[in-house]
C-alpha positions in Angstrom: -204.1 -28.5 63.2 -206.3 -25.5 63.7 -209.1 -25.1 61.2 -208.4 -22.3 58.7 -204.8 -22.0 59.7 -202.2 -20.8 57.2 -200.8 -24.3 56.9 -204.1 -25.6 55.7 -204.6 -23.0 53.0 -204.0 -23.8 49.3 -201.2 -22.4 47.2 -201.9 -20.7 43.9 -203.2 -23.2 41.5 -202.8 -21.3 38.2 -201.5 -23.4 35.3 -199.4 -20.4 34.1 -200.6 -17.3 35.9 -203.9 -15.6 36.8 -203.8 -13.4 33.7 -202.6 -16.2 31.3 -205.1 -18.7 32.6 -207.9 -16.1 32.1 -206.9 -15.6 28.5 -206.5 -19.3 27.9 -209.7 -20.6 29.4 -212.2 -17.7 29.9 -210.8 -15.7 26.9 -211.2 -18.6 24.5 -214.7 -19.3 25.7 -215.6 -15.7 25.4 -214.4 -15.5 21.8 -216.2 -18.7 20.9 -219.4 -17.4 22.4 -219.0 -14.1 20.6 -218.6 -15.9 17.3 -221.7 -18.0 18.1 -223.8 -14.9 19.0 -222.6 -13.1 15.8 -223.8 -16.0 13.6 -227.0 -16.3 15.6 -227.7 -12.6 15.1 -227.1 -13.0 11.3 -229.5 -16.0 11.2 -226.6 -18.3 10.2 -226.1 -20.3 13.4 -227.4 -23.5 11.7 -225.8 -22.9 8.4 -222.6 -24.6 7.3 -219.3 -23.2 8.7 -218.2 -20.7 6.1 -214.8 -21.2 4.4 -213.1 -18.2 6.1 -214.1 -19.5 9.6 -213.1 -23.0 8.7 -209.6 -21.8 7.7 -209.3 -19.6 10.7 -210.4 -22.1 13.3 -210.1 -25.6 11.9 -206.9 -25.2 9.9 -205.4 -22.3 11.9 -206.1 -23.6 15.4 -207.4 -27.2 15.5 -205.2 -28.9 12.9 -202.3 -26.4 13.6 -202.1 -27.3 17.3 -201.6 -31.0 16.3 -198.2 -30.1 14.9 -197.1 -28.6 18.2 -196.6 -32.2 19.2 -194.3 -32.7 16.2 -192.4 -29.6 17.1 -192.0 -30.8 20.7 -190.8 -34.2 19.8 -189.4 -34.6 16.3 -187.6 -31.2 16.1 -185.9 -31.7 19.5 -183.0 -34.2 19.1 -182.5 -34.6 22.8 -186.1 -35.3 23.6 -186.5 -37.5 20.5 -183.5 -39.7 21.5 -184.9 -40.4 25.0 -187.9 -42.3 23.5 -187.0 -42.6 19.8 -188.6 -46.1 19.5 -191.9 -44.9 20.8 -191.9 -41.7 18.7 -191.1 -43.7 15.5 -193.5 -46.6 16.3 -196.6 -44.5 17.0 -197.0 -43.0 13.5 -196.1 -46.3 11.8 -198.6 -48.2 13.8 -201.2 -45.5 13.3 -200.8 -45.8 9.6 -201.0 -49.6 9.6 -204.0 -49.7 11.9 -205.8 -47.0 9.9 -205.2 -48.9 6.6 -206.6 -52.1 8.1 -209.7 -50.4 9.5 -210.3 -48.4 6.3 -209.9 -51.4 4.1 -212.4 -53.3 6.2 -214.9 -50.4 6.3 -214.4 -46.6 6.0 -217.0 -45.8 8.6 -215.2 -48.1 11.1 -212.0 -46.2 10.5 -213.7 -42.8 11.0 -215.5 -44.1 14.1 -212.3 -45.3 15.6 -210.6 -42.0 14.9 -213.5 -40.1 16.3 -213.5 -42.0 19.6 -209.7 -41.6 19.9 -210.2 -37.9 19.4 -212.9 -37.7 21.9 -210.7 -39.5 24.4 -208.0 -37.0 23.8 -210.3 -34.0 24.1 -211.8 -35.3 27.4 -208.5 -36.3 28.9 -207.0 -32.9 28.2 -209.6 -31.1 30.3 -208.9 -33.4 33.2 -205.2 -32.8 32.6 -205.7 -29.0 33.2 -207.6 -29.7 36.4 -204.9 -32.1 37.6 -202.2 -29.5 37.0 -204.2 -26.9 38.9 -204.6 -29.4 41.8 -200.9 -30.1 41.8 -199.9 -26.4 41.7 -202.3 -25.7 44.6 -200.9 -28.6 46.6 -204.3 -30.3 47.0 -203.0 -33.9 47.3 -205.8 -36.3 47.3 -208.3 -33.9 48.9 -211.5 -33.8 46.7 -209.7 -35.9 44.1 -212.7 -38.1 43.2 -215.2 -35.2 43.1 -212.9 -33.1 41.0 -212.3 -36.0 38.6 -216.0 -36.8 38.4 -217.2 -33.3 37.7 -214.5 -32.7 35.1 -215.5 -35.8 33.2 -219.1 -35.0 33.7 -218.6 -31.6 32.0 -217.4 -33.3 28.9 -218.8 -36.9 28.9 -222.4 -36.0 29.8 -222.8 -33.7 26.7 -221.2 -36.4 24.6 -223.6 -39.0 25.9 -226.5 -36.7 25.1 -225.0 -36.4 21.6 -225.1 -40.2 21.2 -228.7 -40.3 22.7 -230.3 -37.6 20.6 -229.5 -38.5 17.0 -229.8 -37.5 14.3 -228.1 -34.2 14.9 -226.8 -31.3 13.0 -223.2 -31.7 14.2 -220.8 -34.6 13.6 -217.3 -35.1 14.9 -215.7 -36.1 11.6 -218.6 -37.3 9.5 -222.2 -38.2 9.8 -222.7 -41.5 11.6 -219.3 -41.7 13.3 -221.0 -41.9 16.7 -223.0 -44.8 17.8 -226.6 -44.3 19.0 -227.8 -44.7 22.6 -231.3 -44.6 24.1 -232.6 -41.1 24.9 -233.1 -42.1 28.6 -229.3 -42.7 28.9 -228.7 -39.1 27.7 -231.2 -37.7 30.1 -229.6 -39.7 33.0 -226.1 -38.4 32.0 -227.2 -34.8 32.1 -229.0 -35.2 35.5 -226.0 -36.9 36.9 -223.8 -34.1 35.6 -226.0 -31.5 37.2 -225.8 -33.2 40.6 -222.0 -33.5 40.4 -221.7 -29.8 39.4 -224.0 -28.9 42.4 -221.8 -31.0 44.7 -218.7 -29.4 43.3 -220.1 -25.8 43.9 -221.1 -26.6 47.4 -217.7 -28.0 48.2 -216.1 -24.7 47.0 -218.4 -22.8 49.4 -217.4 -25.1 52.2 -213.7 -24.5 51.5 -214.2 -20.7 51.4 -216.0 -20.7 54.7 -213.5 -23.0 56.4 -210.6 -20.8 55.6 -208.9 -23.4 53.3 -209.5 -21.2 50.3 -210.8 -22.0 46.8 -208.7 -23.1 43.9 -210.0 -20.6 41.4 -207.8 -22.0 38.7 -209.5 -25.3 39.0 -213.0 -23.7 39.2 -212.3 -21.7 36.0 -211.3 -24.8 34.0 -214.3 -26.8 35.2 -216.7 -23.9 34.6 -215.4 -23.0 31.1 -215.4 -26.6 30.1 -218.9 -27.2 31.2 -220.3 -24.0 29.6 -218.6 -24.5 26.3 -219.4 -28.2 25.9 -223.0 -27.9 27.1 -223.8 -24.8 25.0 -222.4 -26.2 21.8 -223.7 -29.8 22.1 -226.7 -29.8 24.3 -228.3 -26.4 23.9 -227.5 -25.3 20.3 -226.6 -28.4 18.3 -224.9 -26.0 15.9 -221.8 -26.8 13.7 -220.7 -23.2 13.9 -221.0 -23.1 17.7 -219.4 -26.5 18.2 -216.5 -25.5 15.9 -215.9 -22.2 17.6 -216.3 -23.4 21.2 -214.7 -26.8 20.9 -211.7 -25.7 18.8 -210.8 -22.6 20.7 -211.4 -24.2 24.1 -209.2 -27.1 23.2 -206.5 -25.5 21.0 -205.8 -22.1 22.6 -204.8 -23.4 26.1 -202.7 -26.2 24.5 -200.7 -23.8 22.3 -200.2 -21.3 25.2 -198.9 -24.0 27.6 -196.7 -25.6 24.9 -195.1 -22.3 24.2 -194.5 -21.5 27.9 -193.0 -25.0 28.6 -190.8 -25.1 25.5 -189.4 -21.6 26.1 -188.5 -22.7 29.7 -186.9 -25.9 28.5 -183.1 -25.9 27.9 -182.2 -27.2 24.5 -179.1 -27.1 22.3 -178.9 -24.1 20.1 -178.6 -26.3 17.0 -181.9 -28.0 17.6 -184.4 -27.3 14.8 -186.9 -26.1 17.3 -184.6 -23.7 19.1 -185.5 -20.7 17.0 -189.3 -21.4 17.6 -189.0 -21.3 21.3 -187.3 -18.2 22.3 -188.8 -15.4 24.5 -190.2 -12.5 22.4 -193.0 -11.7 20.1 -191.0 -12.6 17.0 -190.6 -16.2 18.1 -194.3 -16.3 19.1 -195.2 -15.2 15.5 -192.8 -17.7 14.0 -194.2 -20.5 16.2 -197.8 -19.7 15.4 -197.1 -19.0 11.8 -195.3 -22.3 11.3 -198.1 -24.2 12.9 -200.7 -22.3 10.7 -198.8 -23.2 7.6 -198.7 -26.9 8.6 -202.4 -26.8 9.5 -203.4 -25.1 6.2 -201.2 -27.5 4.2 -202.8 -30.6 5.7 -206.3 -29.3 5.2 -205.4 -28.4 1.6 -204.5 -32.0 1.0 -207.7 -33.3 2.7 -209.9 -31.0 0.7 -208.1 -31.5 -2.6 -207.9 -35.3 -2.4 -210.6 -36.5 -0.1 -213.4 -34.1 1.1 -213.7 -32.0 -2.1 -215.2 -29.2 0.1 -214.3 -25.5 0.7 -212.4 -25.5 -2.6 -212.6 -21.7 -2.7 -210.4 -21.7 0.4 -208.3 -24.6 -0.7 -207.9 -24.2 -4.5 -205.9 -26.5 -6.6 -205.8 -28.7 -9.7 -206.8 -32.0 -8.0 -210.4 -31.4 -7.2 -212.6 -34.3 -8.5 -214.5 -37.2 -7.2 -212.0 -38.1 -4.5 -210.2 -41.4 -4.1 -212.0 -44.8 -3.7 -211.1 -48.4 -3.0 -207.5 -49.3 -2.2 -206.3 -45.8 -3.0 -208.6 -44.3 -0.4 -207.6 -47.0 2.1 -204.0 -45.8 1.7 -204.4 -42.0 1.3 -207.0 -41.4 4.1 -205.1 -43.1 6.9 -201.9 -41.5 5.7 -203.4 -38.0 6.0 -204.8 -38.9 9.4 -201.3 -40.0 10.8 -200.5 -36.5 12.3 -203.8 -36.5 14.2 -203.6 -40.0 15.4 -200.0 -39.5 16.5 -201.0 -36.4 18.4 -203.8 -38.1 20.2 -201.6 -41.0 21.2 -198.4 -39.3 22.1 -200.0 -36.5 24.1 -201.1 -39.2 26.6 -197.4 -39.7 27.2 -195.9 -36.2 26.8 -198.0 -34.5 29.4 -197.6 -37.0 32.3 -195.4 -35.5 34.9 -194.4 -38.9 36.2 -193.1 -40.0 32.8 -191.5 -36.6 32.0 -189.5 -35.3 34.9 -188.7 -32.1 33.1 -192.3 -31.0 33.5 -192.3 -31.4 37.3 -190.6 -28.0 38.1 -193.1 -26.2 35.9 -196.1 -27.5 37.8 -195.0 -27.6 41.4 
């Protein structure tokens, strides 16, 4: 085959489209950076996340997007019936495991949930890259380098987080991450820098050879690296981490769920049918329903457990919070939607296990 021939060139690798991908990845990063800069300019970058921003980002995006999994599975009878045992077992087992862990030690419970969340967040970024590779028809070319640099963009900042404690930021609560020697964190960042350099040089080689560059893949890797490094390594700010992490994770997820579910054929009597119709009205209904779910869950957490941001989550139950056996029941119960989302998404987004996804990512 002749070098640089049309047959060797990549197809378009966009997850949805050039414009949609730009909004999902670069757009969410830009908004997160603008929020961070605004707080830095006001001298509040290292203050607590204010209630209005917490409601907007944590309840309205982060927790809300968790319920997109419920909408995809539990409100679609056809999809639910295909794997009903799995979909029923996961929340039940999550509750049981959570109660055992919390009864043993609350910190053990939060640590286990934090690492499950980290796994989910990291894997999602590789999932986007894998989809761009599939769309571009890359096969196994550059597979190991692409995988290494994507994981480096997320894991290296996380290792630095573990190796530079104490820190201002926490995933769920202070102490939920283990501590590592500082040298391990430095080595992780250096390794990540080398992998990013190798990835950049490989794109230059592809451009010069006529093969072309998968800009969709480059965008995902670049925005992931910038967002995670800025929030965790450079700034160590709860505001920055909330803005960059939540938007970078939640916005692409919601956009792709919407597009996939609108394209999926479903009976008109399915409970989710009204949510997934083309048009702005259905978009507003979809996002509004998720926001209500997210706010409602956070209201329960803040009324019964955290006792924080009560001006944003007012109610009659504020007090000292549960303890003992009541806490070991209530806390894992409230965490079931998150744990279910983390586990089921490892299943729902695998093309090999869900043939209905394949036509959307060819």
